[in-house]
C-alpha positions, 0 to 999 in steps of 0.5 A: 455486432447486434443487441437486442435488449428486451424489458418491461417484464415484471410480476402480474397478477392473472387478468392484468397487462404487461407490455414487453419492448426490445429494441436492436442496435448495432450492425443493422441494414434492415431488421426482417422478422421478428417475433417474440419466444418464451420458455418456461421451467421444464419446457421448450422454447416456444413461439408466442408471436411474430411480425413481418416487416411489412407488418404481418402477425402471426401468433399462438393459439394461446394467446390469440386475442390477449397479445397484440405485437407490434414494430417501428421498422425506423426504430429498429423496436418492437413491444408485445402488448400482453392482456388478459394475463394467465398463469401459464403465460409464466416464461422468460419472454425473449425478441428475436429478430431476423437482421440484414447487413450487407450480404448477411443475414443473421438471426438474433435473440436478446437476453430475456425477461421475466414475466410471472403471474400469479393466479 
């Protein structure tokens, strides 16, 4: 079994910064793609940013230039540095990891961490 634990959420004023972290543990041979998603009240979950094992990144248009995604393959961790935060960034943020163990590849999700941006 695999566990993903997010941390770093909280309340911040508009224009401020937060850094989210995600740590994966359990039965892991390697982690392929990782990503951050968010879900605001009444809205569907959406991709914020993703990163491949090799370090290639992809960002939602709404966060380009403000958010940066990082990962450490040796530690099975991923971070999201968020700057110039806006009220519309308020959401529950989830990390996702595509984990390989032996011959299986499965997607796992964290429990989510709340980010609230006050305007």
